C-alpha positions in Angstrom: 2.2 -14.0 29.9 -0.4 -16.3 31.4 2.1 -18.9 32.7 4.0 -16.2 34.6 0.6 -14.8 35.7 -0.4 -18.2 37.1 2.9 -18.4 39.1 2.3 -15.0 40.6 -1.3 -15.8 41.4 -0.4 -19.0 43.1 2.1 -17.1 45.2 -0.6 -14.6 46.0 -2.9 -17.4 47.2 0.0 -18.8 49.4 0.5 -15.4 51.0 -3.3 -14.9 51.5 -3.6 -18.2 53.3 -1.8 -16.5 56.2 -4.8 -14.2 56.9 -7.5 -16.9 57.2 -10.6 -18.2 55.4 -13.3 -16.1 53.6 -11.5 -12.7 54.0 -11.1 -10.2 51.1 -7.4 -11.0 50.6 -8.1 -14.7 50.1 -11.0 -14.1 47.7 -8.9 -11.6 45.8 -6.1 -14.0 45.3 -8.2 -17.1 44.6 -10.4 -15.2 42.2 -7.4 -14.0 40.3 -5.9 -17.5 40.1 -9.2 -18.9 38.7 -9.4 -16.1 36.2 -6.0 -16.9 34.9 -6.6 -20.7 34.8 -9.9 -20.2 32.8 -8.0 -17.9 30.4 -5.5 -20.7 29.9 -8.3 -23.2 29.3 -7.5 -25.3 32.4 -11.0 -26.0 33.6 -10.3 -29.0 35.7 -7.6 -27.3 37.6 -9.8 -24.2 38.1 -12.5 -26.5 39.6 -10.0 -28.1 41.9 -8.8 -24.7 43.2 -12.4 -23.5 43.6 -13.3 -26.6 45.7 -10.1 -26.4 47.7 -10.7 -22.8 48.8 -14.5 -23.0 49.0 -14.9 -20.3 46.3 -18.7 -20.3 46.0 -21.7 -18.3 47.3 -22.2 -16.6 49.7 -19.9 -13.8 48.6 -18.1 -11.4 50.9 -19.5 -7.9 51.2 -16.4 -6.3 49.9 -15.1 -5.0 46.6 -12.4 -7.4 45.2 -10.8 -7.7 41.8 -11.7 -9.6 39.8 -15.3 -9.6 40.9 -15.9 -12.9 42.7 -19.5 -13.5 41.5 -18.4 -12.8 37.9 -15.5 -15.3 38.1 -17.9 -17.9 39.6 -20.4 -17.3 36.8 -17.6 -17.7 34.3 -16.6 -20.9 36.0 -20.2 -22.2 35.7 -20.4 -21.2 32.1 -17.2 -23.1 31.3 -18.8 -26.2 32.8 -21.8 -25.8 30.5 -24.1 -24.8 33.3 -25.8 -22.0 31.5 -28.8 -21.5 33.7 -26.7 -21.4 36.8 -24.3 -19.0 35.2 -27.1 -16.8 34.0 -28.4 -16.4 37.5 -25.0 -15.5 39.0 -24.0 -13.1 36.2 -27.3 -11.4 36.2 -27.0 -10.8 39.9 -23.4 -9.6 39.5 -24.5 -7.1 36.9 -27.3 -5.7 39.0 -25.0 -5.3 42.1 -22.1 -3.7 40.2 -24.4 -1.3 38.3 -26.0 -0.2 41.5 -22.5 0.7 42.8 -21.7 2.6 39.5 -19.1 0.1 38.5 -19.5 0.2 34.7 -16.1 -0.4 33.2 -16.4 -3.6 31.1 -12.7 -4.4 31.2 -12.8 -4.3 35.0 -15.7 -6.6 35.1 -17.0 -8.2 31.9 -20.1 -9.8 33.4 -22.3 -8.7 30.4 -20.3 -10.5 27.8 -20.3 -13.7 29.7 -24.0 -13.4 30.5 -24.6 -12.9 26.8 -22.9 -16.2 26.1 -25.0 -17.9 28.8 -28.3 -16.7 27.4 -27.5 -16.7 23.6 -29.2 -20.0 22.8 -32.5 -19.4 24.5 -32.7 -15.6 24.2 -30.5 -14.3 21.4 -32.1 -10.9 21.4 -31.2 -10.4 25.0 -27.7 -11.6 24.3 -27.2 -9.1 21.5 -28.6 -6.3 23.7 -26.1 -7.1 26.4 -23.2 -7.0 24.0 -24.4 -3.8 22.4 -24.6 -2.2 25.9 -21.1 -3.5 26.7 -19.7 -2.1 23.5 -21.3 1.3 24.1 -19.7 1.5 27.5 -16.4 0.2 26.2 -16.3 3.0 23.6 -16.9 5.5 26.4 -13.7 4.3 28.1 -12.0 4.1 24.8 -9.3 1.6 25.4 -8.4 -1.0 22.7 -8.9 -3.9 25.1 -12.3 -2.8 26.3 -13.6 -2.1 22.7 -12.0 -5.2 21.2 -13.3 -7.6 23.8 -16.8 -6.1 23.5 -16.7 -6.6 19.8 -15.6 -10.2 20.2 -18.4 -10.9 22.6 -20.8 -9.3 20.1 -19.6 -11.4 17.3 -20.1 -14.6 19.4 -23.8 -13.9 19.7 -24.5 -12.1 16.4 -27.2 -13.0 14.0 -26.3 -15.4 11.2 -24.0 -13.6 8.7 -23.4 -10.6 11.0 -20.4 -11.9 12.9 -17.6 -11.4 10.3 -17.5 -7.5 10.3 -17.4 -7.5 14.1 -14.6 -10.0 14.1 -12.7 -8.0 11.5 -13.0 -4.9 13.6 -12.1 -6.7 16.8 -8.8 -7.8 15.3 -8.0 -4.3 14.1 -8.7 -2.8 17.5 -7.0 -5.5 19.6 -3.9 -5.2 17.5 -3.2 -2.1 19.5 -4.1 -3.7 22.8 -1.5 -4.9 25.4 -3.7 -7.9 25.9 -1.9 -10.4 23.5 -4.2 -13.2 24.7 -7.3 -11.3 23.6 -5.7 -10.5 20.3 -4.7 -14.1 19.8 -8.3 -15.2 20.5 -9.6 -12.6 18.1 -7.2 -13.8 15.3 -8.3 -17.4 15.8 -12.0 -16.5 15.8 -11.7 -14.5 12.7 -9.6 -17.2 11.0 -12.3 -19.8 11.9 -15.0 -17.5 10.6 -13.2 -17.0 7.3 -12.5 -20.7 7.0 -16.1 -21.5 7.3 -16.8 -19.0 4.5 -14.3 -20.7 2.2 -11.6 -18.0 2.4 -9.0 -20.6 3.2 -5.8 -18.8 2.3 -6.5 -15.8 4.5 -7.9 -18.0 7.2 -4.8 -20.1 7.4 -2.6 -17.1 7.9 -4.7 -15.6 10.7 -5.0 -19.0 12.4 -1.2 -19.5 12.2 -0.5 -16.1 13.7 -3.1 -16.6 16.4 -1.8 -20.1 17.4 1.8 -18.8 17.6 0.7 -15.9 19.8 -1.5 -18.1 22.0 1.5 -20.5 22.5 3.6 -17.5 23.6 0.9 -16.3 25.9 0.6 -19.7 27.6 -3.0 -20.1 26.4 -2.7 -23.8 25.6 -6.4 -24.7 24.9 -6.8 -21.6 22.7 -3.7 -22.8 20.7 -5.2 -26.3 20.4 -8.5 -24.8 19.1 -6.6 -22.8 16.5 -4.7 -25.9 15.3 -7.9 -27.8 15.0 -9.3 -25.0 12.9 -6.2 -25.0 10.7 -6.6 -28.7 10.1 -10.1 -28.0 8.7 -9.1 -24.8 6.8 -7.4 -26.5 3.8 -9.3 -28.3 1.1 -10.1 -31.9 1.6 -9.8 -34.7 -1.0 -13.6 -34.8 -1.2 -13.8 -31.0 -1.3 -15.5 -30.8 2.0 -14.5 -29.3 5.4 -16.1 -29.9 8.8 -18.5 -27.2 9.9 -17.9 -25.6 13.3 -20.5 -26.4 15.9 -22.6 -23.4 16.9 -23.3 -22.9 20.6 -20.4 -24.9 21.9 -19.6 -24.2 25.6 -16.4 -22.5 26.7 -15.2 -25.9 28.0 -15.7 -27.5 24.6 -13.9 -24.7 22.7 -11.1 -24.0 25.1 
């Protein structure tokens, strides 16, 4: 229910404005709004909110949720600024681990860091997602495990992503996070489509698009529709290949 979540987050920001600038309540509210906007694929609006409320380093010495540095790193990654995102997310991970904050659902810095470094250091990316999955399995929730599997699939070696995406869909089917499930469906459908399994791919993509629309994840739904357009056979027997290494801003 991302549209409803955005409304609530905006109300939270409005209330937090009463307590002044650069205080935990303001960072909590603005970080949550940015997290929702990025999940909806609304990058330009997220950038506008970040500028309006000066959501940038230095960070407050306080524990807020979602973690401010992780959200900022995610914002940089969505802009395609991989090196800058790597620096912020690496620092976020070191700080949170020093405090014993290890729950990957609470703060998924490792997954986003893996995406940031995957092109230049794929071994590090895969090590990060393996560590994330290990911790997720300790907590045992479908959301934690499913999201870790999805991050792992995104940085997997050539030919190794499909089983991870299959398992992510199976696990996230039991998760209350319908947005994560919709994304997993679309990712699996796209993977199958690239492998020529068009009939099954179309069904998964259709289900994922419908669910993404219901969740209010507009850019995710658009990506699913674009994949559906390329899933069926063309007159010349060819389909467009998905680009590897596309940024979050490019893929929605």
